[in-house]
C-alpha positions, 0 to 999 in steps of 0.5 A: 506455532509457539509464537502464535500461542504466545501472541494469543495469550497476550492479545489483550495487551495488543488490543489495548495498544491498538485502542491507545494508538486510535485514541492518541493519534488525534488526541485534543484534535477538534476534528478528531478521526476526521483528520484521517479523512480530510488529509487524503481528501485534500491531497486527491483534490490537489492531484485532481486539479493538477492532472485533470485541470492543468495537464488535461488528463483524458483518463475517465473516471479519474476522481474514482481512480485516484481514490481507489488507488490512494486508499490502499497506498495510504494504508501501506505507507502509514503503517510502515511509517508508524511501525518503524518507530513502534519499538523505540516509542514504546522502549519504557514499556519494553524495559518494564514488562514482558510480552511478545515484542512482535505485538508492537508492530502488529498493533500498528498494522491493525490500527491502521487496518481499522482506519482503512475500514473507516476510510472505506466506509466513506468511499462507499458513501461517495460511491452511493452518491456517484451511483456506482452499483455494488456487486459481489466483486467488491469482496475482492478488496479483502484479499487485496487488503490482506496481501498489503497488510502482510507485506507491510508487516514484514517490512514493518517488523524489520524496520522496527527492529533496525530503527532501535540500533540506527536512528537514520532508518526513519529518515531513510524510510520516509524518503523511500516511500516518497519515491515508492508512491510514484512507482505505484499506479496511484496517479496514472494508468497502469497501461502507460507503464506496460506499453512505455518504449524508450529512445536511448539518447545517452548512456543512462537511458540506454541502460534503462531501455535494455532493463525495461522489460525487466523493470516492468516485470518487477513493477507488476510483481510489487505487492502494493501495486497488485493491491492497488490494481485489486482494489480498481478491479473490484470497485471499478471494473467488475473484477475484470483484468486490471490491464485496461486501455481506456477509450481515449480521444484520438484512439480508434476502438480497434487500435484500443482493443488490440493494445489492450489484448496484447498487454494482457497476453504479454503480462498475465495478471494471474502470474503476477498475483501469485508473484506478489503473493509469494513475495509478501509472505517471504518478506513477512517470514523474513522480517518477523524472523529479523525482529524476533532475532534482535528483539532480546537486545531492545531493552539494552540498546533503547 
């Protein structure tokens, strides 16, 4: 409670940092804020061309699926990347003045949250063009975003603290986020992961095959994965269970319905939502505790 009171007392400092972060990111840029929209749209266009045109993916509404998955991922990855350097970049301010150091990663989370809000407005415009009907289930985007934001803050706080002492942290984070991207259902539908079966041709595949049930459960308990599924359920599926087997050519409707019912029974989504929320909260508390414990050393090590 004392820390929350302290953060509230210095809220003006935090909002000044948020405003500065928003201004500095695209300072002296002709397109300014629109770069934050143009970059992801260009990436989405490339992925659409690769998977839909070249690889001929039969996934319906693939563009909408890509966008609704990539927006929350972009928020998460950009927040963690920016926050990792939030203390080292402000080390001169840390040495000059007192304020709750947690303001630094928190202001980065908030500035990226504002960027996500602007990007979401563009998404709404695209949905209007595609004639996607708005409904009350779109409000599920709010808890999905909150889940990712809480998880991102926990990671951001501990990484920001460690980066003051170890310069390697920023390089490790960049590489791990690149791998993590492919471990979330942004480019592919979830049912492909949950329905995956493996043939063991060597010792490594044999090990993975034995661990596959546990891997699938860990995959679904990832707060980022659950956040992405929340976006898709809210915006594309009318709040329905996000474990969906699409109507694919060559698959009988009865087979599709049976497979979907089997996966939903095997992986009760409510259980994994709760698990992801617990993980996000634990990571946030642990990350904040690590940050606070190390914060008194920032000035002398920076």
